[in-house]
C-alpha positions, 0 to 999 in steps of 0.5 A: 506493795500496792500501798508503797507504789501509790505513795511513790506516785503521789510524791512524784506527781508534785514534781511533774510539770502539769501546771500550765501557769509554770510554763512561762518560767525559764526552766531550761525547756525549749518552750521557755527559751526566747530567741531574739531575731538577729535584726532586732538584736542588732537594732537594739544594741546599735549606737544612737549615731547608727540609728540616726544615720539609717533613719536619715538614709530611709528618709532621703530615699523616701523623698527621692521616691515621692518626687519621682512618683509625683513627677511621673504621675503628673507628666503628660504630652501630645506629639504629632510627628508627620513625615512625607509618607504618614503621621504618628500621633503619640499621647502620654496621659497623666494619672487619672485621665478620663477618656472622652465619651464618643457621641457617635457610638464609637466603641470605647475602651474601658477605663481600667484597661486604658493605657497611659501611652498610646501611639496611633499611625495614620496616612497623610491624606487623613490630616485635613487641616488645623484651625485656630480656636478659643478654648474653655479649659473648665468645660473642655469645649470650643468656644469659638472657631476662627477657621483657617485664615483667622489669627489666634489673638485674644484681641485686635490689639496686636493687629493694630500694633503690627499695622502701625509698625508696618505703616511707620516702616513704609513712611521711613522707607523714603529716608536713606538708610544711613540717615535713618540709622543715625536717627534711631541711634540718636533717639535711643541715646536720648531715651537712655539719657533721660531715663525713658523707655519706649512703651509698647502695649503688652500682649500676653500669649499664655493668659486668658481673656476676660471670659477665661478662655485661651487661644489654642488650635485643633487638628482635624482628621478623617477616616481612611478611605479604602479602594473599594469605596473610592472606585464605585462602579454603580455610582451616579455619573451626575453626582458631584465629587464632594457629595461622592467623597462625603458618602464614601466617608460616611460609609467608611465611618459606619463600617468602623464603628464596631471595630475595636482596632479601627482608627475611629476606636483608637482616636475616640478617647482624644477626639471631640466629635459631633453628630453632624460631622464625620471628622475627628477634632483633636485638641493638642493642648489638652494638658498645657493650655495656658502654660506655653509661650508658642503662638497657636497660629505658628502651629496652624501654619505648619499643619496647613502648609503640610496639608497643601504640600508646601512642607514635607514634615513637621513636629508638634510637641505639647508637654505639661511642665514638670510639677515644682513640688515633685522637683523640689522633693527629688532635689532635696532627696538627692542632696540629703542622700549624698550628705548622708553617705558622706557624714553618716555612720553605718557600722560600728568598729569591731568590739570583742566585748560585744561579740563572741561567747560569754567567756571571751567577752568577760575576759576582754572586759577584765583585760580592759579593766586591768589596763585602765587600772595600770594606766591610772597607776602610771599616771599617779606615779608620773604626778608625784615628785621624784627624790634625787640623790643629793649630798648633805651639806652638813655631812660633807667630810664627816666620818661616822664614828 
């Protein structure tokens, strides 16, 4: 009995799945069955036109995304909006902007926490003045400060031209207007007839001078003064008002140094400060110097008119132009996306030979094959000449014997 059971176990051991190498063979077990993902199966069985359409679609979306990101990361603007009661200073910095370090030990926000959009509000009396300057874009420094009344020109050429025109107008003022008007018309017609044009010396507003410096302007701000600093009871009566104001500003500046929410801390990343000044110099053309056609003296006159009370409001907007690379990618992506949606093939028509059970698919295949064979037979029958029932001329009137 024992020998019979051992023999039976030896025979069964050969059929047991104890070999690891045989697990890869499809034997009906769960481990041997490989289930393909529906998405992978759909991609593998899709037509070439459908694959090309989806590749085209994803490429168009990528172009739109790349163009939008390119434009957004390089966009920058500075807006100074002043109304009757106060001013708002808005800055939208480009990606990778490094705040200016403060020399006066003002608390600076960390670079990783610095936001791209900053809004600062201040009172009207904190805006001191605006100055015309020469700006070096490489070193980010003021080369020359013209002050309040000096015009912002790259040379004295424009001044000389304006003086010459003013002198010419003064000389022509003695002539009657009708004769002067006819004289200008004749002169203009003669120049057109002879093909000549009045030549004036060109003046480039956006280009740099011989040293590579640009005409620009700065806005000067100061700390707000509290009422406790304005009314000093124990102050010296012989002290001049200017010295008293300077002492009050210095005391206010010391009090605001270590306050992260103070005006000094908020304006510090964009201010050009120095050790011998308690004022904050803001260069509004940090992001578009050399790329604007607006004269600097126009903006300076607006600010100075506001500080002297001749204007009640003004808006200065300095924006960086849109990068042409991002604009080209965005337009190309939109055009490609619209064209893809119009002419692309996104899905196949319903085909019973590709969906359903194996039995249904095979039945549909046989049905189509039979239909093709039947159509071919009908086509061959249509090509063969048809025999018509005609009377035999030799057998007309004959009788069969």
